[in-house]
N, C-alpha and C positions, 0 to 999 in steps of 0.2 A: 291392948289396942289391935284392932283388926286391920290387916293390910291387904290391898289388892295389887297384884303383880300383873302388868300388861306387857307381854313379851311374846313375839311370834316364834322365837327359837326355843325348841324343847330343851336343848342343853342349857341355855342361859336361864330359862325359867327354873330349872332344877337348881342351878347355882344360887340364884337370888332367893328362892324359897328356903333353901338350907341356911343361907346366911341370915335371913330374917328370923327364922325360928330360933336361932341361937342368940339373937339380940335381946337385950333387956327391955322388958315392958311390952314385948310383942306377943300377942296371943294367937288368934287364928290368922292364917295366911291363905288367900285364894289366888288363883292364877287363871288368866284368860289369854287368848292368842290374837285377838283383833280389837280394834277400837270400838266397833259396834257392840261386841260382847261386853266390853268394859262399861259402856254407857248403860246397857241393860242392867248390869249388876249394881251400878251406882244408883239407878232409879229405884231399886227394890231393897237395897241393903245399906247399912251404915258402915262406913270405913273411917279410920283415923289417918290413913296414909295411903298414897298411891305411888308405885314405882312404874315409870312409863318409858317405853321405847319409842323413839321418834320414827324409825323406819318400819312402820306397820303396813301390812297390805290393806288396800281399801282406804278407810279413814285413817290418815296418818297421825302420828303422835302430836303434832302441832295443833291439829284440829281438835283432838281429844282434850288437850290441855286448855284450849280456849273455851271449850264446852264446860269443863269442870269449873273453871274460874267464874263463868257466867251463871251456872246453874247449881253446882254443888261445890262451893269453895272448900278445898281440902289442901293439906300440904302434899305437894307433888315433887318427887325426886326423879329426875330424868336419868335413865341408865341406857346409854346408846353408844353404838360403835361409830356414829357420825362424829368425826373429829373436826369438822369445819367450825371455825370460830363464829361465823355468822349464824349458823344453826343453833349453837349453844347459847349465844347472846340473845337470839330471838326467843328461845325457851325461857331464859331468865327474865326477859322483859315482859313475857306473857304471864309470868307469875310463878314459875318453877322455883322451888326452894333451893335446889342445887342440881348440878349436872355432873354425873360420874361416868367413867368409861365402863365397858362391860368387863366381866371377870376374865382374867387371863388363865392360861393353862398351867403356868409354872406355879409351884407351891408357894414360893416367896411372894410373887405378885398377887396371888390369890389371897394370901394372908393379909397383905396390906389393903387389898380391896375390901375384904370383909371388915377390917377395922374401920376403914373410912366410912363404909355403909352404916356401921353401928353408931358412929358419931353423928351422922346425918339423921338417923332415926331418933336418937336422943334429943337432938335439936328440935325435931318435929314434935316430939312429945311435950317439950317445955314451951312450945309456942302457944300462946293464949288465943282464944277464939277472937278476941278483940283485934289483936294484931293481924290475924289471918283475914278477918273481914276488911280491915283497913287496907291490907295488901291487895285484896281482890277488888275493892272499890277503886283504888288508884289505877288499876289496869282497865277497869270498865269505863272510867272517865276519859280515857284516851280516845281521840277520834279514830274511827275505823279507816283503814287504808283502802282507797278505791282502786279497782283494777282497770278502770277505764283509762284509755290513752288520751292524755290531753291533746287537744287540737292546737296547732300553732296559731298564734295571734295573727289576725289579718292585718296586712300593712295598711296604713291610712291612705284614703283616696286623695290623690293630688291631681291638679289640673294639668292636662297635657296640651301644649300649644299645637295648633293645627299648622301643617306645612303651608308655606306661601305658594299660592297658585301662580302659574306662569301667564295665564290669560285672565284679564279682568272679568269680573262678574257682569252679566248684562244688567242694564239699568231697570229699575222696577217700572212696570207698565202701569200707567195711571189711567184708570177708567173713569171718565167724567160721570158725575151723578146726574140723575134725571132732573134734579132741582135747578140745575144751571141752565134754565131755559133762555136766559138773556144772551147767552153766547150765540154767535151767528155761525151756524154750520156752513161749511163750504159746499156749495151746490154746483153741480156740473151743468154745462150748457144743455146736455140731453135732458136732465131732470127739469130744468127751468122751462124749456120749450114744451115739454110734456104737460107741465102744469098750466102753461098759457093756453094750450089746446083745450084743456078741460074748461077753463074760464070762458073761452069763446063759445064753446058748445053750450054753455049754460047762460050765455048772454050777460055775463058779468064784466066783460072787457069793454072799456070805453076808450075812445081815442083821446090821446093826450094825457092819460093817467097810467101809472104803473101800480097795479094792485100788490098788496103784501100777500105773499103766498102763505098758506097755513104752515105754522111751525118754523117760519123764517123771519128774518129781520129785514126791514125796508132798507134798501140801499139808496144813497143820494144820487 
């Protein structure tokens, strides 16, 4: 089984490569230092297992893990110094087979770490392709998380009562229509005498009769 080691620390790369070469069933081991290099190798070569550090420069381990599960489903073992529970849980939910700490400097802790890594590699070897594809499909079916900030819901519109006015509103001004010609407009003495002068000048005024002025009503 060919294994790809993705680790930016040269010391940790050496430890992981040494431990993998001593594990049963492991053949060739390759190592890269960035997530971009890992994707280029995965696009051109076949691997049976990937060990992945989360704290990579540039493209981090979480992004590499999501890419692998979406494009090249493989057993991925996360080996990271990030001890935050949320980070490890996110890696497992994204499809990682297991999460291990990085190798320690003490011989006893290093021996335990190598043993644990060998057990995880054995589990990856026994994993069938069907179970791996099922695991990848279950992760791909989950809805993506949006980075957009939800806007708060707008409050419903309510009617606001207008404040009571201290002064009453002026009454509406009614403008009489032109059709109400039957109404008798009020004429001033000046306007009546002026109309009478016009009638006398035209010879229409007769003694003992009161003519109806145009546009006015006859008065008794």
